[in-house]
Backbone as numpy.savetxt, mean C-alpha at the origin, in Angstrom:
# Nx Ny Nz CAx CAy CAz Cx Cy Cz
2.62 -15.03 7.59 3.57 -14.06 7.42 3.09 -12.77 8.31
4.14 -12.45 9.09 3.83 -11.32 10.15 3.42 -9.97 9.50
2.32 -9.37 10.16 2.00 -7.94 9.63 2.96 -6.94 10.35
2.93 -5.78 9.83 3.78 -4.74 10.37 2.94 -3.61 10.58
3.28 -2.77 11.57 2.58 -1.59 12.08 3.41 -0.32 11.74
2.82 0.48 10.90 3.49 1.77 10.67 3.25 2.74 11.66
4.17 3.37 12.24 4.16 4.57 13.07 4.72 5.63 12.62
3.98 6.81 12.41 4.51 8.06 12.02 4.38 9.32 12.99
5.08 10.22 13.16 5.03 11.28 13.98 6.20 12.38 13.77
6.21 13.26 14.89 7.38 14.33 14.77 7.49 14.65 16.35
8.81 14.52 16.61 9.20 15.14 17.90 9.57 16.61 17.73
8.71 17.48 18.38 8.69 18.77 18.37 10.05 19.46 18.81
10.56 18.83 19.76 11.77 19.50 20.47 12.98 19.30 19.63
13.03 18.39 18.62 14.16 18.20 18.03 14.19 19.06 16.82
15.24 19.82 16.61 15.55 21.03 15.90 16.11 20.54 14.61
16.72 19.63 14.52 17.53 19.22 13.25 17.21 17.70 12.91
17.75 17.15 11.85 17.46 15.80 11.49 17.83 14.79 12.56
17.02 13.67 12.86 17.37 12.76 13.79 18.41 11.85 13.30
19.45 11.67 14.24 20.49 10.86 13.87 20.40 9.33 14.55
19.64 9.34 15.58 19.61 8.06 16.33 18.24 8.05 16.92
17.61 6.98 16.93 16.34 6.81 17.36 16.09 5.34 17.83
15.65 5.31 19.37 15.51 4.21 20.21 14.08 4.04 20.49
13.64 2.85 20.71 12.17 2.66 21.04 12.04 1.70 22.17
11.12 2.02 23.13 10.73 1.07 24.30 9.03 0.97 24.01
8.69 -0.24 23.88 7.23 -0.49 23.85 6.92 -1.22 25.26
5.89 -0.60 26.04 5.21 -1.20 27.24 6.17 -1.61 28.23
7.27 -0.65 28.14 8.19 -0.86 29.33 9.56 -1.66 29.13
9.63 -2.50 27.99 10.84 -3.12 27.69 11.97 -2.24 27.49
13.04 -3.02 27.48 14.35 -2.16 27.18 14.38 -1.64 25.98
15.12 -0.37 26.11 14.94 0.32 24.78 15.95 -0.20 23.67
15.60 -0.10 22.59 16.54 -0.62 21.46 16.50 0.40 20.36
17.58 0.27 19.47 17.64 1.20 18.30 16.87 0.53 17.15
16.32 1.33 16.45 15.54 1.06 15.23 15.91 1.78 14.15
15.54 1.07 12.83 15.70 1.75 11.46 14.44 2.67 11.33
14.47 3.69 10.82 13.47 4.78 10.24 13.70 5.67 9.32
12.74 6.13 8.77 12.73 7.10 7.70 12.29 8.31 8.41
13.08 9.53 8.02 12.67 10.87 8.60 12.85 11.95 7.79
12.38 13.14 8.36 12.59 14.43 7.55 12.71 15.40 8.78
13.73 15.95 8.92 13.72 16.90 10.24 13.49 16.26 11.35
12.48 16.65 12.21 12.16 15.95 13.36 11.03 14.89 13.33
10.67 14.59 11.91 9.73 13.58 11.79 10.48 12.22 11.73
9.51 11.10 11.78 9.96 9.85 11.85 8.96 8.96 11.23
9.28 7.86 10.59 8.23 6.86 10.05 8.92 5.42 10.34
8.34 4.63 11.07 9.14 3.49 11.22 8.04 2.17 11.50
8.41 1.06 11.33 7.49 -0.15 11.23 7.87 -0.94 12.47
6.97 -1.66 13.11 7.11 -2.79 14.13 6.46 -3.99 13.71
6.57 -5.21 14.08 5.97 -6.07 13.97 4.62 -6.14 14.69
3.38 -6.50 14.32 2.24 -6.49 14.89 2.43 -7.30 16.39
3.23 -8.23 16.36 3.52 -9.21 17.70 4.08 -8.27 18.74
4.59 -7.05 18.44 5.48 -6.40 19.60 4.36 -5.45 20.37
3.14 -5.65 20.02 2.10 -4.88 20.57 0.99 -5.78 21.43
0.24 -5.41 22.48 -0.85 -6.08 23.15 -2.08 -5.51 22.51
-3.06 -6.54 22.83 -4.35 -5.77 22.32 -4.96 -4.85 23.22
-5.32 -3.63 22.79 -5.69 -2.67 23.64 -4.75 -1.58 23.52
-4.49 -0.85 24.69 -3.66 0.21 25.01 -2.28 -0.09 25.06
-1.54 0.59 24.37 -0.05 0.34 24.27 0.76 1.68 24.84
2.01 1.51 25.11 2.76 2.88 25.38 4.10 2.68 24.92
4.45 3.67 23.86 5.62 3.75 23.31 6.47 4.85 23.46
7.58 4.77 23.83 8.57 5.86 24.15 9.62 5.88 23.21
9.71 7.00 22.63 10.85 7.17 21.59 11.95 7.99 22.13
13.25 7.58 21.90 14.37 8.45 22.41 15.16 8.70 21.21
15.22 10.16 20.92 15.76 10.56 19.77 16.98 11.61 20.16
18.00 11.49 19.16 19.17 12.26 19.38 19.35 12.81 17.99
19.42 14.32 17.92 19.55 14.84 16.70 20.95 15.01 16.23
21.05 15.64 14.81 22.41 15.47 14.27 23.30 16.77 15.01
22.75 17.36 15.77 23.62 18.42 16.81 23.81 17.80 18.12
23.40 16.68 18.35 23.63 16.02 19.65 22.54 16.34 20.82
21.54 16.86 20.38 20.32 17.08 21.29 19.74 16.01 21.43
19.01 15.83 22.61 18.10 14.61 23.06 16.97 15.01 23.38
15.85 14.19 23.12 14.42 14.32 23.36 13.62 13.05 23.34
12.86 12.91 24.16 12.00 11.99 24.25 10.49 12.13 23.87
9.92 11.09 23.45 8.30 11.44 22.98 7.63 10.15 23.45
6.46 10.31 24.17 5.70 9.28 24.61 4.42 9.20 23.88
4.08 7.92 23.24 2.84 7.87 22.47 1.97 6.81 22.92
0.69 7.40 23.13 -0.36 6.19 23.59 -0.90 5.74 22.33
-0.82 4.38 22.28 -1.22 3.64 20.95 -2.35 2.59 21.30
-3.40 2.57 20.61 -4.35 1.53 20.78 -4.40 0.63 19.73
-4.16 -0.74 19.96 -3.84 -1.69 18.75 -5.12 -2.76 19.02
-5.63 -2.87 17.67 -6.87 -3.70 17.58 -6.41 -4.74 16.55
-6.17 -5.90 16.85 -5.66 -7.04 15.99 -6.93 -7.43 15.02
-7.95 -6.88 15.39 -9.07 -7.42 14.32 -8.89 -6.56 12.98
-8.23 -5.58 13.00 -8.10 -4.74 11.73 -6.62 -4.85 11.10
-5.90 -5.83 11.57 -4.53 -5.99 11.17 -4.76 -6.78 9.78
-3.95 -6.56 8.60 -4.06 -7.10 7.44 -4.22 -8.72 7.50
-5.21 -9.20 6.91 -5.38 -10.68 6.88 -4.43 -11.13 5.64
-4.44 -12.67 5.85 -3.72 -13.23 4.68 -4.08 -13.16 3.41
-3.57 -13.00 2.50 -3.92 -12.66 1.16 -3.55 -13.64 0.16
-3.75 -13.42 -1.16 -3.38 -14.27 -2.20 -2.12 -13.77 -3.20
-2.60 -13.83 -4.55 -1.82 -13.27 -5.45 -1.65 -11.90 -5.58
-0.37 -11.37 -5.48 -0.09 -9.95 -5.70 0.92 -9.67 -6.67
0.81 -8.83 -7.75 1.82 -8.63 -8.66 2.29 -7.42 -8.50
3.49 -7.25 -8.39 4.13 -6.03 -8.41 5.10 -5.73 -9.55
5.27 -4.58 -10.15 6.24 -4.41 -11.31 6.63 -2.71 -11.00
7.80 -2.61 -11.58 8.21 -1.23 -11.16 8.66 -0.37 -12.31
7.94 -0.78 -13.48 8.12 0.09 -14.77 6.78 0.22 -15.26
5.92 1.26 -15.02 4.61 1.44 -15.45 4.78 1.90 -16.78
5.73 2.63 -17.43 5.95 2.87 -18.75 5.67 1.70 -19.83
5.65 0.59 -19.36 5.33 -0.40 -20.48 3.96 -0.72 -20.80
3.20 0.02 -20.03 1.88 0.33 -20.17 1.08 1.46 -20.68
2.11 2.16 -20.97 1.53 3.69 -21.45 1.42 3.71 -22.91
0.71 4.74 -23.60 0.33 4.74 -24.93 1.64 4.68 -25.86
2.86 5.17 -25.26 4.10 5.09 -26.17 4.79 3.85 -26.41
4.30 2.70 -25.43 5.11 1.47 -25.39 4.14 0.21 -25.38
2.99 0.54 -25.10 2.13 -0.70 -25.00 1.76 -1.40 -26.17
1.95 -0.60 -27.35 1.63 -1.23 -28.60 2.60 -2.20 -28.95
3.67 -2.42 -28.32 4.63 -3.49 -28.72 3.97 -4.74 -28.17
4.17 -5.74 -29.09 3.56 -6.92 -28.80 3.65 -7.76 -27.44
4.79 -7.64 -26.96 5.12 -8.29 -25.68 4.48 -7.39 -24.66
4.41 -6.23 -24.56 3.79 -5.21 -23.76 2.22 -5.62 -23.64
1.68 -5.55 -24.97 0.28 -5.84 -25.02 -0.15 -7.14 -24.34
0.56 -8.10 -24.90 0.10 -9.46 -24.22 0.55 -9.68 -22.68
1.35 -8.94 -22.15 1.53 -8.84 -20.69 0.27 -8.18 -20.16
-0.54 -6.95 -20.77 -1.43 -6.35 -20.30 -2.76 -7.29 -20.31
-2.77 -8.01 -21.42 -4.07 -9.12 -21.67 -3.76 -10.22 -20.40
-2.46 -10.69 -20.22 -2.13 -11.76 -19.12 -2.65 -11.09 -17.83
-2.50 -9.94 -17.42 -2.83 -9.55 -16.25 -4.32 -9.89 -15.95
-5.21 -9.78 -16.86 -6.63 -9.99 -16.80 -7.22 -11.15 -17.05
-6.44 -11.95 -17.83 -6.89 -13.26 -18.68 -6.70 -14.48 -17.86
-6.52 -14.43 -16.53 -6.40 -15.55 -15.74 -7.81 -16.25 -15.48
-7.78 -17.70 -15.21 -9.00 -18.20 -15.03 -9.05 -18.96 -13.65
-10.32 -19.14 -13.16 -10.39 -19.89 -11.95 -12.05 -20.29 -11.62
-12.28 -20.92 -10.55 -13.50 -21.50 -10.52 -14.37 -20.44 -9.59
-13.81 -19.33 -9.02 -14.74 -18.57 -8.15 -15.58 -17.67 -8.92
-16.46 -16.95 -8.45 -17.29 -16.00 -9.08 -16.20 -14.65 -9.68
-15.40 -14.35 -8.61 -14.41 -13.27 -8.83 -13.68 -13.61 -10.04
-13.02 -14.74 -9.94 -12.28 -15.02 -10.97 -12.71 -15.10 -12.49
-14.04 -15.24 -12.50 -14.80 -15.15 -13.59 -15.42 -13.77 -13.95
-15.12 -12.79 -13.12 -15.51 -11.41 -13.22 -15.27 -10.69 -14.46
-16.16 -9.61 -14.65 -16.11 -8.75 -15.82 -15.66 -7.33 -15.77
-14.97 -7.00 -14.29 -14.50 -5.80 -14.05 -13.43 -5.54 -13.72
-12.44 -4.67 -14.12 -11.10 -4.36 -13.84 -11.14 -2.72 -13.27
-10.60 -2.68 -11.81 -10.37 -1.42 -11.33 -9.05 -0.85 -11.32
-8.89 0.50 -11.65 -7.55 1.06 -11.88 -7.88 1.99 -10.58
-6.95 1.84 -9.55 -7.09 2.59 -8.37 -6.02 3.89 -8.55
-6.58 5.12 -8.63 -5.69 6.34 -8.56 -5.86 7.10 -7.33
-6.45 6.56 -6.18 -6.34 7.19 -5.07 -4.84 7.22 -4.28
-4.60 7.59 -3.22 -3.55 7.59 -2.54 -2.40 8.46 -3.21
-2.93 9.55 -3.87 -2.00 10.42 -4.38 -1.24 9.93 -5.48
-1.82 9.35 -6.42 -1.28 8.59 -7.50 -0.38 9.56 -8.28
0.87 9.20 -8.43 1.69 9.92 -9.28 1.20 10.26 -10.75
0.68 9.09 -11.35 0.28 9.37 -12.59 -1.17 9.91 -12.80
-1.73 10.48 -11.89 -2.72 11.19 -11.84 -2.44 12.85 -12.62
-1.06 13.11 -12.44 -0.63 14.46 -13.08 0.66 14.32 -13.63
1.33 13.39 -13.72 2.65 13.33 -14.56 2.98 12.32 -15.56
2.09 11.34 -15.87 2.42 10.15 -16.68 1.80 10.37 -18.19
2.33 9.36 -19.09 1.71 9.36 -20.28 0.34 8.69 -20.03
-0.52 8.96 -21.43 -1.94 8.73 -21.36 -1.75 7.16 -21.53
-2.73 6.19 -20.87 -3.00 4.84 -20.95 -4.42 4.36 -21.65
-4.68 5.26 -22.65 -6.04 4.78 -23.26 -5.90 3.59 -24.04
-4.85 3.24 -24.36 -4.72 1.90 -25.18 -4.79 0.80 -24.25
-4.25 0.95 -22.98 -4.50 -0.03 -21.90 -5.83 -0.30 -21.64
-6.78 0.76 -21.60 -8.17 0.54 -21.34 -8.68 -0.24 -22.50
-8.41 0.16 -23.74 -9.10 -0.44 -24.77 -8.71 -1.82 -25.02
-7.34 -1.96 -24.57 -6.95 -3.48 -24.53 -7.96 -4.38 -23.80
-8.01 -3.90 -22.40 -9.07 -4.70 -21.63 -10.36 -4.74 -22.12
-10.95 -3.64 -22.51 -12.27 -3.43 -23.03 -12.37 -4.54 -24.20
-11.47 -4.48 -24.95 -11.42 -5.60 -26.27 -11.65 -6.92 -25.71
-11.29 -7.34 -24.49 -11.33 -8.59 -23.79 -12.59 -8.99 -23.25
-13.65 -7.69 -23.35 -14.80 -7.83 -22.73 -14.91 -7.28 -21.25
-13.88 -6.48 -20.77 -13.91 -6.05 -19.46 -14.51 -4.65 -19.24
-15.13 -4.45 -18.29 -15.55 -2.94 -18.02 -14.32 -2.47 -16.90
-13.72 -1.28 -17.57 -12.66 -0.79 -16.78 -13.13 0.49 -15.91
-13.01 0.37 -14.52 -13.38 1.43 -13.86 -12.27 2.13 -13.09
-12.29 3.46 -13.03 -11.27 4.25 -12.32 -11.74 4.71 -11.07
-10.98 4.56 -10.03 -11.14 5.18 -8.74 -10.29 6.32 -8.39
-10.79 7.36 -8.32 -9.98 8.50 -7.84 -9.70 8.86 -6.44
-10.59 8.39 -5.61 -10.30 8.52 -4.26 -10.90 7.51 -3.46
-10.61 7.30 -2.13 -11.18 6.35 -1.44 -12.67 6.25 -1.31
-13.30 7.41 -1.51 -14.78 7.56 -1.51 -15.34 6.56 -2.74
-14.73 6.16 -3.60 -15.00 5.65 -4.79 -15.00 3.97 -4.79
-14.15 3.74 -3.49 -14.12 2.39 -3.27 -15.29 1.56 -3.30
-15.54 0.39 -3.95 -16.49 -0.64 -3.66 -16.01 -2.01 -3.97
-15.27 -2.40 -3.09 -14.45 -3.68 -3.55 -15.30 -4.81 -3.13
-16.62 -4.61 -2.60 -17.37 -5.91 -2.28 -17.99 -6.25 -3.46
-17.99 -5.60 -4.70 -18.66 -6.06 -5.98 -17.94 -7.33 -6.44
-18.53 -8.40 -6.31 -17.83 -9.74 -6.70 -17.37 -9.87 -8.23
-17.82 -9.02 -9.07 -17.51 -9.00 -10.48 -16.23 -8.36 -10.50
-15.56 -7.59 -9.68 -14.17 -7.22 -9.76 -13.15 -8.13 -9.74
-12.48 -8.62 -10.76 -11.55 -9.66 -11.07 -10.23 -8.98 -10.78
-9.85 -7.81 -11.19 -8.25 -7.42 -11.02 -8.51 -5.99 -10.49
-7.76 -5.57 -9.28 -7.55 -4.29 -9.12 -6.15 -3.90 -9.28
-5.99 -2.81 -9.96 -4.62 -2.16 -10.25 -4.38 -0.88 -9.34
-3.24 -0.79 -8.29 -2.96 0.34 -7.70 -2.00 0.75 -8.47
-2.46 1.95 -8.91 -1.75 2.80 -10.22 -0.79 3.90 -9.61
0.60 3.63 -9.25 1.49 4.52 -8.89 1.28 5.32 -7.50
0.80 4.48 -6.51 0.45 5.31 -5.30 1.67 5.84 -4.64
1.58 7.14 -4.01 2.62 7.81 -3.25 2.38 7.51 -1.75
1.28 7.39 -1.33 0.80 7.28 0.10 0.47 5.97 0.25
0.79 5.53 1.63 0.62 4.19 1.95 -0.84 3.67 2.30
-1.33 2.70 2.22 -2.62 2.12 2.10 -2.79 1.60 3.77
-3.95 1.90 4.44 -3.90 1.66 5.81 -4.11 0.22 5.87
-4.03 -0.50 7.40 -4.34 -1.78 7.63 -5.53 -2.32 7.02
-6.74 -1.54 7.12 -8.00 -2.02 6.88 -7.95 -1.97 5.25
-7.29 -1.01 4.68 -7.61 -0.88 3.24 -6.84 -2.17 2.73
-5.55 -2.60 3.23 -4.85 -3.65 2.87 -5.76 -4.94 3.25
-6.31 -5.06 4.13 -7.25 -6.33 4.39 -8.38 -6.52 3.36
-8.78 -5.25 2.94 -10.01 -5.37 1.83 -9.40 -5.63 0.63
-8.02 -5.31 0.16 -7.44 -5.76 -1.02 -7.01 -7.15 -0.99
-6.72 -7.69 0.07 -6.17 -8.91 0.29 -7.50 -9.90 0.09
-8.80 -9.45 0.52 -9.95 -10.28 0.42 -10.24 -10.40 -1.19
-9.71 -9.40 -2.01 -10.07 -9.51 -3.35 -9.37 -10.75 -3.89
-7.82 -11.04 -3.35 -7.15 -12.33 -3.71 -7.73 -13.60 -3.04
-8.16 -13.29 -1.90 -8.65 -14.71 -1.28 -9.95 -15.12 -1.83
-10.53 -14.31 -2.38 -11.77 -14.73 -3.19 -11.64 -14.87 -4.57
-10.32 -15.13 -5.03 -10.18 -15.42 -6.36 -9.64 -14.35 -7.47
-9.62 -13.14 -7.03 -9.17 -12.02 -7.72 -7.58 -11.85 -7.63
-7.04 -10.76 -8.36 -5.75 -10.38 -8.21 -5.36 -8.87 -7.86
-4.47 -8.58 -7.25 -4.12 -7.34 -7.04 -2.73 -6.84 -7.65
-2.68 -5.96 -8.38 -1.52 -5.59 -9.13 -1.00 -4.13 -8.78
0.22 -4.05 -8.25 0.88 -2.75 -7.97 1.74 -2.15 -9.08
1.45 -1.13 -9.77 2.20 -0.72 -10.66 2.99 0.79 -10.34
4.23 0.65 -10.46 5.10 1.76 -9.69 5.89 2.64 -10.65
């Protein structure tokens, strides 16, 4: 599966919201692209195969909602060695509420929490005794969600040590005892290097779970 490169920035000369955006990479013909924006800001993704190893030149052609046009030239160094590597099991679910203290007591929700951690395998990591709850990347539930004390106790009753990471400085994913890492309602993107490290968890027998 191809990896995507996220490119974010702002075209200072654009005074209103961008209406159209075109891109040219390393002198190729310009083409229109999908993007997310806020005023003159943009965020877009391109396949890693669009870039050459080392220095790349990107030209963005923008037209704002008032018809004004502007160009932006970006120098970009691409290192394929830090692009996300192939990964293994990834679990994503979009209703974090089923794990909060108001709802996890229901039998199906409790069993779901147990199943997240109670998988088996032959690797050291699959037999690990630690679960990481990652609240870095501006986790929404660091400030606005219900308590999840029952989730912690559910996993602890199964014999797991539950560790909470509040920031990137806390990350220690090389510990082979980490069996499951739960990315708890992140609002900011993970970098290619961080994604590669998370995929290493899967490749060595663990699982990643994204709760949104």
